[in-house]
N, CA and C atoms as a LAMMPS dump frame, in Angstrom:
ITEM: TIMESTEP
0
ITEM: NUMBER OF ATOMS
270
ITEM: BOX BOUNDS ff ff ff
-5.0000000000000000e+02 5.0000000000000000e+02
-5.0000000000000000e+02 5.0000000000000000e+02
-5.0000000000000000e+02 5.0000000000000000e+02
ITEM: ATOMS id mol type element x y z
1 1 1 N -4.414 -429.456 -392.994
2 1 2 C -5.508 -428.692 -393.563
3 1 3 C -6.775 -429.526 -393.556
4 2 1 N -7.847 -428.869 -393.235
5 2 2 C -9.101 -429.61 -393.266
6 2 3 C -9.766 -429.471 -394.626
7 3 1 N -10.83 -430.181 -394.85
8 3 2 C -11.493 -430.21 -396.154
9 3 3 C -12.09 -428.856 -396.531
10 4 1 N -12.588 -428.13 -395.573
11 4 2 C -13.188 -426.826 -395.845
12 4 3 C -12.152 -425.87 -396.395
13 5 1 N -10.969 -425.861 -395.824
14 5 2 C -9.903 -424.984 -396.284
15 5 3 C -9.502 -425.344 -397.707
16 6 1 N -9.437 -426.623 -397.994
17 6 2 C -9.055 -427.07 -399.334
18 6 3 C -10.124 -426.659 -400.351
19 7 1 N -11.381 -426.832 -399.996
20 7 2 C -12.478 -426.47 -400.907
21 7 3 C -12.481 -424.964 -401.162
22 8 1 N -12.288 -424.176 -400.101
23 8 2 C -12.264 -422.725 -400.246
24 8 3 C -11.087 -422.3 -401.113
25 9 1 N -9.935 -422.911 -400.917
26 9 2 C -8.754 -422.566 -401.708
27 9 3 C -8.959 -422.945 -403.169
28 10 1 N -9.533 -424.105 -403.407
29 10 2 C -9.78 -424.542 -404.781
30 10 3 C -10.802 -423.626 -405.46
31 11 1 N -11.849 -423.264 -404.758
32 11 2 C -12.871 -422.383 -405.321
33 11 3 C -12.283 -421.004 -405.614
34 12 1 N -11.451 -420.51 -404.716
35 12 2 C -10.82 -419.216 -404.936
36 12 3 C -9.913 -419.251 -406.159
37 13 1 N -9.127 -420.305 -406.274
38 13 2 C -8.237 -420.436 -407.421
39 13 3 C -9.006 -420.547 -408.717
40 14 1 N -10.067 -421.323 -408.712
41 14 2 C -10.9 -421.47 -409.898
42 14 3 C -11.578 -420.146 -410.239
43 15 1 N -12.109 -419.475 -409.229
44 15 2 C -12.763 -418.182 -409.45
45 15 3 C -11.791 -417.153 -409.992
46 16 1 N -10.592 -417.126 -409.455
47 16 2 C -9.591 -416.164 -409.907
48 16 3 C -9.189 -416.431 -411.353
49 17 1 N -9.178 -417.673 -411.758
50 17 2 C -8.797 -417.978 -413.139
51 17 3 C -9.946 -417.706 -414.115
52 18 1 N -11.177 -417.745 -413.655
53 18 2 C -12.329 -417.505 -414.528
54 18 3 C -12.658 -416.025 -414.689
55 19 1 N -12.223 -415.197 -413.745
56 19 2 C -12.533 -413.769 -413.812
57 19 3 C -12.016 -413.143 -415.104
58 20 1 N -10.749 -413.346 -415.498
59 20 2 C -10.3 -412.744 -416.758
60 20 3 C -11.098 -413.236 -417.973
61 21 1 N -11.509 -414.494 -417.944
62 21 2 C -12.314 -415.03 -419.033
63 21 3 C -13.643 -414.287 -419.132
64 22 1 N -14.331 -414.127 -418.02
65 22 2 C -15.61 -413.424 -418.027
66 22 3 C -15.456 -411.959 -418.404
67 23 1 N -14.373 -411.341 -417.973
68 23 2 C -14.128 -409.943 -418.326
69 23 3 C -13.919 -409.815 -419.829
70 24 1 N -13.143 -410.707 -420.429
71 24 2 C -12.905 -410.623 -421.873
72 24 3 C -14.177 -410.93 -422.652
73 25 1 N -14.987 -411.874 -422.191
74 25 2 C -16.258 -412.154 -422.857
75 25 3 C -17.197 -410.963 -422.77
76 26 1 N -17.191 -410.292 -421.639
77 26 2 C -18.04 -409.103 -421.464
78 26 3 C -17.611 -407.993 -422.419
79 27 1 N -16.308 -407.807 -422.592
80 27 2 C -15.815 -406.765 -423.491
81 27 3 C -16.206 -407.049 -424.932
82 28 1 N -16.235 -408.312 -425.313
83 28 2 C -16.527 -408.676 -426.698
84 28 3 C -18.017 -408.809 -426.98
85 29 1 N -18.829 -408.823 -425.938
86 29 2 C -20.268 -409.018 -426.125
87 29 3 C -20.859 -407.843 -426.9
88 30 1 N -21.55 -408.147 -427.991
89 30 2 C -22.261 -407.132 -428.745
90 30 3 C -21.393 -406.231 -429.593
91 31 1 N -20.148 -406.556 -429.805
92 31 2 C -19.299 -405.688 -430.607
93 31 3 C -19.333 -406.121 -432.068
94 32 1 N -18.995 -405.202 -432.929
95 32 2 C -18.896 -405.455 -434.363
96 32 3 C -17.455 -405.174 -434.748
97 33 1 N -16.946 -405.943 -435.676
98 33 2 C -15.58 -405.681 -436.124
99 33 3 C -15.459 -404.256 -436.601
100 34 1 N -14.313 -403.671 -436.424
101 34 2 C -14.103 -402.255 -436.746
102 34 3 C -14.407 -401.97 -438.211
103 35 1 N -13.91 -402.819 -439.101
104 35 2 C -14.14 -402.57 -440.528
105 35 3 C -15.62 -402.684 -440.875
106 36 1 N -16.334 -403.611 -440.255
107 36 2 C -17.77 -403.747 -440.5
108 36 3 C -18.511 -402.52 -439.991
109 37 1 N -18.1 -402.025 -438.837
110 37 2 C -18.745 -400.837 -438.281
111 37 3 C -18.532 -399.64 -439.204
112 38 1 N -17.351 -399.509 -439.735
113 38 2 C -17.08 -398.409 -440.669
114 38 3 C -17.94 -398.528 -441.923
115 39 1 N -18.057 -399.743 -442.447
116 39 2 C -18.871 -399.954 -443.649
117 39 3 C -20.342 -399.646 -443.369
118 40 1 N -20.826 -400.089 -442.209
119 40 2 C -22.213 -399.814 -441.856
120 40 3 C -22.445 -398.322 -441.673
121 41 1 N -21.51 -397.656 -441.041
122 41 2 C -21.648 -396.212 -440.835
123 41 3 C -21.652 -395.479 -442.18
124 42 1 N -20.739 -395.876 -443.067
125 42 2 C -20.673 -395.244 -444.391
126 42 3 C -21.971 -395.487 -445.169
127 43 1 N -22.479 -396.708 -445.099
128 43 2 C -23.723 -397.02 -445.806
129 43 3 C -24.883 -396.213 -445.239
130 44 1 N -24.952 -396.086 -443.918
131 44 2 C -26.049 -395.328 -443.319
132 44 3 C -25.914 -393.846 -443.646
133 45 1 N -24.697 -393.333 -443.719
134 45 2 C -24.477 -391.932 -444.085
135 45 3 C -24.931 -391.689 -445.532
136 46 1 N -24.615 -392.618 -446.421
137 46 2 C -25.051 -392.517 -447.812
138 46 3 C -26.575 -392.508 -447.898
139 47 1 N -27.207 -393.412 -447.173
140 47 2 C -28.668 -393.457 -447.168
141 47 3 C -29.262 -392.167 -446.616
142 48 1 N -28.671 -391.641 -445.546
143 48 2 C -29.158 -390.383 -444.968
144 48 3 C -29.091 -389.254 -445.985
145 49 1 N -27.971 -389.16 -446.689
146 49 2 C -27.82 -388.097 -447.687
147 49 3 C -28.822 -388.264 -448.821
148 50 1 N -29.011 -389.496 -449.285
149 50 2 C -29.977 -389.746 -450.352
150 50 3 C -31.396 -389.389 -449.903
151 51 1 N -31.731 -389.755 -448.667
152 51 2 C -33.068 -389.456 -448.16
153 51 3 C -33.273 -387.959 -447.956
154 52 1 N -32.244 -387.263 -447.499
155 52 2 C -32.349 -385.812 -447.346
156 52 3 C -32.561 -385.146 -448.707
157 53 1 N -31.817 -385.608 -449.71
158 53 2 C -31.963 -385.067 -451.057
159 53 3 C -33.357 -385.356 -451.607
160 54 1 N -33.8 -386.573 -451.437
161 54 2 C -35.139 -386.967 -451.911
162 54 3 C -36.217 -386.159 -451.195
163 55 1 N -36.033 -385.962 -449.905
164 55 2 C -37.002 -385.191 -449.132
165 55 3 C -37.073 -383.743 -449.619
166 56 1 N -35.91 -383.132 -449.882
167 56 2 C -35.903 -381.763 -450.413
168 56 3 C -36.644 -381.693 -451.741
169 57 1 N -36.384 -382.677 -452.626
170 57 2 C -37.054 -382.721 -453.924
171 57 3 C -38.568 -382.83 -453.743
172 58 1 N -38.993 -383.726 -452.847
173 58 2 C -40.424 -383.941 -452.652
174 58 3 C -41.097 -382.716 -452.044
175 59 1 N -40.418 -382.023 -451.15
176 59 2 C -40.979 -380.805 -450.572
177 59 3 C -41.152 -379.748 -451.657
178 60 1 N -40.14 -379.584 -452.507
179 60 2 C -40.24 -378.618 -453.611
180 60 3 C -41.367 -379 -454.564
181 61 1 N -41.459 -380.271 -454.882
182 61 2 C -42.501 -380.757 -455.796
183 61 3 C -43.885 -380.536 -455.195
184 62 1 N -44.025 -380.814 -453.91
185 62 2 C -45.299 -380.616 -453.231
186 62 3 C -45.706 -379.146 -453.263
187 63 1 N -44.752 -378.253 -453.033
188 63 2 C -45.062 -376.824 -453.076
189 63 3 C -45.544 -376.403 -454.467
190 64 1 N -44.883 -376.93 -455.512
191 64 2 C -45.314 -376.623 -456.883
192 64 3 C -46.713 -377.167 -457.143
193 65 1 N -46.976 -378.386 -456.677
194 65 2 C -48.3 -378.987 -456.882
195 65 3 C -49.376 -378.209 -456.131
196 66 1 N -49.067 -377.77 -454.926
197 66 2 C -50.039 -376.983 -454.165
198 66 3 C -50.344 -375.67 -454.884
199 67 1 N -49.329 -375.053 -455.465
200 67 2 C -49.539 -373.82 -456.227
201 67 3 C -50.426 -374.084 -457.437
202 68 1 N -50.165 -375.188 -458.148
203 68 2 C -50.989 -375.533 -459.309
204 68 3 C -52.432 -375.798 -458.898
205 69 1 N -52.622 -376.513 -457.792
206 69 2 C -53.971 -376.807 -457.316
207 69 3 C -54.696 -375.508 -456.974
208 70 1 N -53.995 -374.606 -456.284
209 70 2 C -54.61 -373.314 -455.953
210 70 3 C -55.025 -372.567 -457.214
211 71 1 N -54.142 -372.55 -458.21
212 71 2 C -54.457 -371.869 -459.48
213 71 3 C -55.634 -372.525 -460.192
214 72 1 N -55.665 -373.85 -460.19
215 72 2 C -56.766 -374.563 -460.854
216 72 3 C -58.084 -374.344 -460.12
217 73 1 N -58.044 -374.309 -458.79
218 73 2 C -59.274 -374.047 -458.033
219 73 3 C -59.805 -372.65 -458.348
220 74 1 N -58.908 -371.695 -458.46
221 74 2 C -59.311 -370.337 -458.803
222 74 3 C -59.906 -370.295 -460.214
223 75 1 N -59.277 -371.009 -461.129
224 75 2 C -59.78 -371.055 -462.505
225 75 3 C -61.161 -371.708 -462.557
226 76 1 N -61.368 -372.771 -461.802
227 76 2 C -62.671 -373.438 -461.764
228 76 3 C -63.724 -372.485 -461.213
229 77 1 N -63.385 -371.738 -460.159
230 77 2 C -64.336 -370.751 -459.626
231 77 3 C -64.706 -369.714 -460.688
232 78 1 N -63.676 -369.222 -461.377
233 78 2 C -63.918 -368.226 -462.424
234 78 3 C -64.793 -368.794 -463.535
235 79 1 N -64.498 -370.007 -463.957
236 79 2 C -65.28 -370.628 -465.037
237 79 3 C -66.696 -370.946 -464.583
238 80 1 N -66.853 -371.335 -463.338
239 80 2 C -68.188 -371.603 -462.809
240 80 3 C -69.013 -370.319 -462.798
241 81 1 N -68.405 -369.237 -462.355
242 81 2 C -69.091 -367.945 -462.368
243 81 3 C -69.469 -367.539 -463.799
244 82 1 N -68.546 -367.73 -464.715
245 82 2 C -68.803 -367.399 -466.124
246 82 3 C -69.923 -368.27 -466.686
247 83 1 N -69.945 -369.525 -466.285
248 83 2 C -70.992 -370.44 -466.746
249 83 3 C -72.349 -369.973 -466.235
250 84 1 N -72.454 -369.624 -464.971
251 84 2 C -73.717 -369.092 -464.433
252 84 3 C -74.146 -367.815 -465.155
253 85 1 N -73.18 -366.961 -465.417
254 85 2 C -73.466 -365.703 -466.102
255 85 3 C -74.035 -365.988 -467.504
256 86 1 N -73.419 -366.918 -468.219
257 86 2 C -73.88 -367.257 -469.566
258 86 3 C -75.265 -367.905 -469.535
259 87 1 N -75.559 -368.689 -468.509
260 87 2 C -76.867 -369.32 -468.407
261 87 3 C -77.948 -368.261 -468.19
262 88 1 N -77.631 -367.236 -467.442
263 88 2 C -78.607 -366.159 -467.185
264 88 3 C -78.863 -365.343 -468.443
265 89 1 N -77.832 -365.171 -469.245
266 89 2 C -77.965 -364.367 -470.462
267 89 3 C -78.795 -365.101 -471.491
268 90 1 N -78.666 -366.398 -471.592
269 90 2 C -79.38 -367.12 -472.647
270 90 3 C -80.772 -367.497 -472.294
């Protein structure tokens, strides 16, 4: 055997032994343990529900405030008109 054949055989053997290592590292890259993933998912679901509930409350509150503002603006218009009327009378 010549040196080239030996080098090629050694490189092939080394490459073949490293392939499973790289494949397993690739599979594990960026993963989270199953129990941690479940905990994170549960926590995010809880936060989503809390935010949805809070959002519903705030929308209802905003609608009530808008109604009050509309009523107060109408009352101010009425009182302003009444004030002008009283100024003309006196």
